C-alpha positions in Angstrom: 36.2 6.3 19.6 39.5 4.9 20.6 40.4 3.0 23.7 40.6 6.2 25.8 37.2 7.4 25.0 38.5 10.0 22.6 36.8 10.5 19.2 38.8 8.9 16.5 37.0 10.5 13.5 38.5 13.5 11.6 38.0 16.8 13.2 38.0 15.7 16.8 39.7 18.1 19.3 42.6 17.5 21.7 43.8 14.1 20.5 46.0 12.2 23.0 48.5 9.6 22.1 49.3 8.1 25.5 47.7 7.3 28.8 44.2 6.1 29.7 41.1 8.1 29.1 40.8 8.8 32.9 43.8 11.1 32.5 41.4 13.6 31.0 39.4 13.9 34.3 39.3 17.5 35.6 38.3 17.7 39.3 37.1 21.2 38.8 34.4 20.3 36.2 34.0 16.5 36.4 32.0 15.6 39.5 31.9 11.8 39.2 34.7 9.4 40.1 36.3 7.8 37.0 36.2 4.0 36.8 39.4 2.0 37.0 41.0 0.5 33.9 40.2 -3.0 35.0 36.5 -2.2 35.8 33.6 -1.2 33.6 30.4 0.3 35.1 28.7 1.5 31.9 25.9 -0.3 30.2 27.8 -0.4 26.9 30.8 -2.4 25.6 33.7 -1.7 23.3 33.7 -1.0 19.6 35.3 1.8 17.6 33.2 4.2 15.5 33.5 4.2 11.7 37.1 5.1 10.7 38.4 7.3 7.9 38.6 4.3 5.5 34.8 3.8 5.7 34.3 7.5 5.1 36.5 7.4 2.0 34.6 4.4 0.6 31.3 6.2 1.0 32.0 9.9 0.2 28.3 10.6 -0.2 28.0 10.7 3.7 28.8 14.0 5.3 31.6 13.8 7.9 29.2 15.2 10.6 26.6 12.5 9.9 27.4 10.6 13.2 27.8 13.6 15.5 25.5 13.8 18.5 23.5 17.0 18.9 21.3 18.2 21.8 18.2 17.7 19.7 19.2 14.1 19.2 19.3 13.6 23.0 15.9 15.4 23.5 14.4 13.2 20.7 15.6 10.1 22.4 14.4 11.1 25.9 11.0 12.2 24.5 8.5 14.8 26.0 9.8 14.2 29.5 13.4 14.9 28.6 13.8 17.9 31.0 12.4 15.9 33.9 14.6 12.9 33.2 17.8 15.1 33.0 16.8 16.8 36.2 16.3 13.5 38.0 19.8 12.5 36.9 21.1 16.0 37.8 22.9 16.4 34.5 22.4 18.7 31.5 22.2 17.7 27.8 25.8 18.8 27.0 27.2 16.7 29.8 25.3 13.6 28.4 26.8 14.2 25.0 30.3 14.6 26.5 29.9 11.4 28.5 28.6 9.4 25.5 31.6 10.7 23.5 34.0 9.9 26.4 32.8 6.3 26.8 33.7 3.6 24.3 30.4 2.1 23.0 29.0 -0.9 21.2 27.5 0.3 17.9 24.4 -1.4 16.4 25.1 -3.3 13.2 25.2 -0.9 10.2 23.1 -3.1 7.9 22.2 -0.1 5.8 25.8 0.1 4.5 25.3 -2.8 2.2 22.8 -0.8 0.2 24.7 2.5 0.3 25.7 3.6 -3.2 29.1 4.9 -4.0 29.1 8.6 -4.9 31.3 11.6 -5.4 32.7 13.5 -2.5 30.3 16.2 -1.3 27.3 14.6 -2.9 24.1 14.3 -0.7 23.2 10.7 0.1 19.9 9.2 -1.3 16.9 9.8 0.9 16.4 6.2 1.8 20.0 5.9 3.0 19.7 9.1 5.0 16.6 7.8 6.7 18.3 4.4 7.4 21.3 6.2 8.9 19.1 8.4 11.1 17.2 5.3 12.4 20.5 3.6 13.1 21.8 6.6 15.0 18.6 6.8 17.0 18.8 3.1 18.0 22.4 3.7 19.1 21.6 6.8 21.1 18.7 5.2 23.0 21.0 2.5 24.4 23.9 4.9 25.0 21.8 7.5 26.8 20.1 4.9 28.9 23.6 3.5 29.8 24.9 6.9 30.8 21.8 7.6 33.0 22.0 4.2 34.6 25.7 4.7 35.4 25.1 8.1 36.9 22.0 7.3 39.0 23.0 3.8 40.1 19.3 2.9 40.7 18.4 3.2 37.1 15.4 5.4 37.8 16.2 7.9 35.1 16.9 5.2 32.5 13.8 3.4 33.5 11.8 6.5 32.7 12.8 6.0 29.1 11.7 2.3 29.2 8.1 1.4 28.5 6.1 -1.8 29.0 3.9 -2.2 25.9 1.5 -5.0 25.0 1.7 -6.1 21.4 -1.4 -8.1 20.3 -1.1 -9.9 16.9 -4.3 -11.7 15.8 -5.5 -12.0 19.3 -2.2 -13.3 20.7 -0.7 -10.9 23.3 2.9 -10.4 24.4 4.4 -7.8 26.6 7.7 -6.1 25.5 9.9 -3.5 27.1 11.1 -0.8 24.7 12.8 2.6 24.5 11.0 3.3 21.2 8.6 6.2 20.9 6.2 5.2 18.1 4.1 2.2 17.2 6.1 1.7 14.0 9.4 1.7 15.9 8.1 -0.8 18.4 6.9 -3.2 15.7 10.1 -2.8 13.7 12.2 -3.6 16.9 10.1 -6.7 17.3 10.5 -7.8 13.7 6.8 -7.4 13.0 6.0 -6.2 9.4 2.6 -4.6 8.7 1.1 -5.7 5.4 -1.0 -3.5 3.1 -4.2 -5.5 4.1 -3.5 -5.6 7.8 -5.4 -3.5 10.4 -3.1 -1.7 12.9 -4.2 0.4 15.9 -2.9 2.9 16.7 -1.3 4.1 13.4 2.5 3.5 12.9 3.2 7.2 13.5 1.3 7.4 16.8 3.4 7.8 20.0 3.3 4.9 22.4 3.3 5.2 26.1 3.8 2.9 29.1 1.1 0.3 29.5 -0.5 0.9 26.1 -1.6 -1.9 23.7 -0.7 -2.1 20.0 -3.2 -4.3 18.1 -2.3 -5.8 14.7 -4.9 -7.8 12.8 -3.4 -9.5 9.8 -5.3 -9.6 6.5 -6.2 -13.0 5.0 -6.9 -13.5 1.3 -10.2 -15.3 0.9 -10.8 -16.8 -2.5 -14.5 -17.0 -2.4 -16.7 -19.1 -4.7 -20.4 -18.4 -4.2 -22.6 -20.5 -6.5 -20.0 -20.6 -9.2 -19.1 -16.9 -9.0 -15.5 -16.5 -7.9 -14.0 -13.4 -6.3 -11.1 -12.5 -4.0 -11.7 -10.7 -0.7 -9.5 -9.7 2.3 -10.7 -10.4 5.8 -9.1 -10.1 9.3 -8.5 -12.8 12.0 -12.1 -14.1 12.0 -13.8 -17.5 11.6 -15.3 -18.6 8.3 -18.8 -17.7 9.4 -17.7 -14.2 10.6 -15.9 -13.6 7.3 -19.1 -14.5 5.3 -21.1 -12.1 7.5 -18.6 -9.3 6.9 -18.7 -9.9 3.2 -22.5 -9.9 3.1 -22.9 -13.5 2.0 -26.1 -15.1 3.2 -24.9 -18.5 4.3 -28.0 -19.6 6.2 -28.7 -23.2 5.2 -25.7 -23.0 2.7 -23.3 -25.8 2.1 -19.6 -24.9 2.7 -16.4 -26.7 2.0 -15.0 -25.7 5.5 -16.2 -25.7 9.1 -18.0 -22.5 9.9 -16.2 -22.1 13.2 -12.7 -22.6 11.6 -10.5 -19.5 11.8 -9.4 -18.2 8.4 -5.7 -19.1 8.3 -3.1 -16.3 8.0 -2.0 -17.6 4.6 -5.7 -17.4 3.3 -7.9 -20.1 2.0 -10.3 -21.1 -0.8 -13.9 -21.1 0.4 -16.8 -22.6 -1.6 -20.4 -21.6 -0.7 -23.6 -23.1 -2.1 -26.4 -21.0 -0.9 -30.0 -22.2 -0.2 -32.6 -21.5 -2.8 -36.4 -22.1 -3.0 -37.4 -23.1 -6.5 -40.3 -24.7 -8.4 -39.8 -28.0 -10.4 -42.2 -29.2 -13.0 -41.2 -32.7 -14.2 -43.0 -33.9 -17.3 -46.8 -34.1 -16.9 -46.7 -34.1 -13.1 -47.7 -31.0 -11.1 -45.5 -28.3 -9.8 -43.2 -29.3 -6.9 -41.6 -26.8 -4.4 -38.0 -27.6 -3.6 -35.2 -26.2 -1.4 -31.8 -26.7 -2.9 -28.2 -25.6 -2.6 -27.4 -26.4 -6.3 -25.8 -23.5 -8.2 -27.2 -24.5 -11.6 -29.4 -26.9 -13.5 -26.7 -29.5 -13.8 -26.1 -29.6 -10.1 -29.8 -29.7 -9.4 -30.2 -32.8 -11.7 -27.5 -34.6 -9.8 -28.7 -33.5 -6.4 -32.3 -34.6 -7.1 -31.1 -37.7 -9.0 -33.2 -36.8 -12.0 -32.8 -39.2 -14.9 -32.9 -37.4 -18.2 -33.5 -39.1 -21.5 -31.6 -38.1 -24.7 -34.6 -36.2 -26.1 -35.7 -34.6 -22.8 -35.5 -30.8 -22.6 -34.8 -28.7 -19.5 -35.9 -25.1 -19.4 -33.9 -23.0 -18.7 -30.7 -24.5 -20.1 -28.5 -26.9 -18.1 -25.8 -24.2 -17.4 -28.4 -21.6 -16.2 -27.7 -20.2 -12.7 -30.3 -21.0 -10.1 -31.8 -18.3 -7.8 -34.7 -18.2 -5.3 -38.0 -18.1 -7.2 -36.7 -19.9 -10.3 -39.0 -22.3 -12.2 -37.4 -25.4 -13.8 -39.4 -27.4 -16.3 -38.5 -30.8 -17.7 -40.3 -31.8 -20.9 -40.2 -35.6 -21.1 -40.1 -36.8 -24.8 -40.8 -40.4 -25.7 -41.0 -42.1 -29.1 -42.2 -45.5 -30.3 -42.5 -47.2 -33.7 -45.7 -48.9 -34.7 -46.6 -50.9 -37.9 -49.8 -50.1 -39.8 -51.3 -51.9 -42.9 -52.5 -49.3 -45.5 -53.8 -49.6 -49.1 -51.6 -48.9 -52.0 -53.6 -47.0 -54.8 -53.2 -48.6 -58.3 -51.0 -46.7 -60.7 -53.0 -44.9 -63.5 -52.2 -45.2 -67.2 -54.0 -42.6 -69.4 -54.9 -43.2 -73.1 -55.6 -40.1 -75.2 -58.8 -40.4 -77.3 -59.2 -37.7 -79.9 -62.9 -38.6 -80.3 -63.4 -37.3 -76.8 -63.3 -33.7 -75.8 -60.5 -32.5 -73.6 -61.5 -32.8 -70.0 -63.5 -35.9 -70.6 -62.3 -39.3 -69.4 -63.5 -42.9 -69.4 -62.2 -45.8 -67.3 -61.1 -48.7 -69.4 -59.9 -50.8 -66.5 -60.4 -50.0 -62.9 -57.3 -51.9 -61.7 -56.9 -53.0 -58.1 -55.4 -51.5 -54.9 -52.5 -53.2 -53.2 -51.4 -53.3 -49.6 -48.3 -52.2 -47.6 -47.1 -52.2 -44.0 -45.9 -48.7 -42.8 -43.5 -48.4 -39.9 -44.4 -45.1 -38.1 -42.6 -43.3 -35.3 -45.0 -41.7 -32.8 -43.6 -39.0 -30.6 -45.2 -37.9 -27.3 -44.2 -35.0 -25.1 -45.3 -35.3 -21.5 -47.7 -38.1 -22.5 -49.4 -36.1 -25.4 -48.8 -37.1 -29.0 -46.9 -34.4 -30.8 -46.1 -36.0 -34.2 -45.9 -39.0 -36.5 -43.2 -39.9 -39.0 -43.0 -42.8 -41.5 -39.6 -44.3 -41.1 -40.0 -47.4 -43.4 -42.6 -49.4 -45.3 -43.0 -52.8 -47.0 -45.4 -53.7 -49.8 -47.2 -56.9 -49.1 -49.6 -56.9 -52.0 -48.8 -55.2 -55.4 -51.5 -53.0 -57.0 -53.0 -53.6 -60.5 -52.7 -50.8 -63.0 -55.8 -48.6 -63.7 -56.4 -47.6 -67.4 -58.2 -44.4 -68.2 -59.2 -43.0 -71.6 -59.0 -39.2 -71.7 -60.2 -36.8 -74.4 -57.9 -35.1 -76.8 -60.3 -33.1 -78.9 -60.5 -29.4 -78.3 -63.8 -28.2 -76.7 -66.3 -26.4 -79.1 -66.8 -22.6 -79.0 -69.4 -22.4 -76.3 -70.3 -18.7 -76.1 -73.5 -18.9 -78.2 -74.5 -22.2 -76.6 -74.1 -20.7 -73.1 -76.5 -17.9 -74.1 -79.0 -20.4 -75.4 -78.8 -22.5 -72.2 -79.3 -19.4 -70.1 -82.5 -18.8 -72.0 -83.7 -22.4 -72.3 -82.7 -23.7 -68.9 -81.6 -20.7 -66.8 -78.0 -21.8 -67.4 -78.5 -25.3 -65.9 -76.9 -27.9 -68.1 -78.3 -30.7 -65.9 -82.0 -29.5 -66.1 -84.6 -32.2 -65.9 -88.0 -30.6 -65.4 -90.0 -33.7 -66.2 -91.7 -32.2 -69.3 -89.9 -34.6 -71.6 -87.0 -32.2 -72.4 -83.6 -32.6 -70.9 -80.3 -30.9 -70.3 -79.3 -27.3 -70.8 -80.5 -27.3 -74.5 -83.7 -29.1 -73.7 -83.3 -32.1 -76.1 -86.1 -34.7 -76.2 -85.0 -38.3 -76.0 -85.5 -39.1 -79.7 -83.4 -36.2 -80.9 -80.7 -37.0 -78.4 -80.4 -40.5 -79.6 -80.8 -39.6 -83.3 -77.7 -37.4 -83.3 -75.5 -39.7 -81.3 -76.1 -38.4 -77.8 -76.6 -41.9 -76.4 -72.9 -42.6 -76.8 -72.3 -40.1 -74.0 -75.2 -40.8 -71.7 -78.7 -42.2 -71.9 -80.3 -38.8 -71.3 -79.0 -35.3 -72.2 -79.0 -34.0 -68.6 -76.6 -36.8 -67.7 -74.0 -35.7 -70.2 -71.4 -33.1 -69.8 -71.7 -29.6 -71.1 -69.2 -30.3 -73.9 -71.1 -33.5 -74.9 -74.4 -31.6 -75.1 -72.8 -28.9 -77.2 -71.3 -31.6 -79.6 -74.8 -33.1 -80.2 -76.3 -29.5 -80.5 -73.8 -28.6 -83.2 -74.8 -31.7 -85.2 -78.5 -30.7 -84.9 -77.6 -27.1 -86.0 -75.5 -28.3 -88.9 -78.3 -30.6 -90.1 -80.6 -27.6 -90.4 -78.1 -25.7 -92.5 -76.4 -23.9 -89.6 -79.7 -22.5 -88.3 -80.6 -22.4 -84.6 -84.2 -23.0 -85.5 -84.4 -26.1 -83.3 -84.7 -23.6 -80.5 -87.1 -21.1 -82.2 -88.2 -19.0 -79.2 -84.8 -18.4 -77.6 -82.9 -18.1 -81.0 -85.4 -15.4 -82.0 -85.1 -13.6 -78.7 -81.3 -13.7 -79.0 -81.3 -12.7 -82.6 -79.5 -15.9 -83.8 -81.8 -16.4 -86.9 
């Protein structure tokens, strides 16, 4: 508008180039008394509307974008629009005419900074259109209220548009007066932003009436660590203890890093919880012990109970295992000690092969002598019981003397025939001594045994080995021309003659 109250934008009718706006007053149609040039009775001030230059810079805006329509007025007045207009004894067209006739203060057009440049006739982006609509609505609320206040004097009609609303944010209340219709508009007017994790009642789109309360409970990010398990949760304006109850965390007897009655701050917080657990501890050979602990794992339990662990002690389950109610923790205490023990050292054996002796036979030439040594032995005990021994070192204190053994190198005779004879003569027993004067498996008498060299093996035949008895028997057989007649009964029975 210009200084006369006439529209200055393109397309306005009946432009005037001289005189004050009151010159347009028509006594036949205008029932109010115009104000004097030096006085100002409206509730608005002085500022021109956007001029043609702005429209040229932003051709995407339609030239009728700032025109006031009857629907705009009804929207501003709300559901009681007809009653408000009736109280002021004015119709909607007259309100529009008076708004256009008065010079007004326009709200800051902050949306212009984001308005894109476009081609003439192009539709503006949706977000810019919405911003322009909101801007126009704010302007109209003040302008309509100013007109109604001017007309009624008492402000009763304008006051009908005004609402007293209580805004409660995180329990803190404040009362505001507003011409806004919805919860979202009231909060925007108060500069209050609703975050994605906030709880708002009523909803932003809900209409707000006089005396109503808008409640906003801001979300708080809680970085929760429960027994080593970390997660992020959102809570409202509650205390630490209330937040834990909301999140289903059993904190009875738990250890926290914050006071339970402390409100969760708006910027959020990190909260550590060590819950109470009933466990069983078996330490070494001692009996089972029932414990109540807030430790999250075995490592924390060891520190809490001041348990001293040796380098070889073993904890079951492992040190990093998580503790829960009902868990059994076992500590196996391992101890080791080194003892010294004197033990004999067997003499080394040197063998001499004697081809006059049958293989398998041996004769000790020199018995030698055992030595002595000290052994250093590590003895390991688990929970007091010995579990193993290990020789870690030894020292010889007395050297052994060598033992010399003569061993046979002559192949043993073919024994198949002789085994049959022994089976017949002595029921297979090479050590037979029946007391009848005959000895061994082949039943030699003492004189025959000595005559054929048996005494070199043993004084009696039954004291000699099988091979030695066969060697003497072969000499007896050969002396008889290869005949087994020295054993007449059994050789005949076996068909050896």
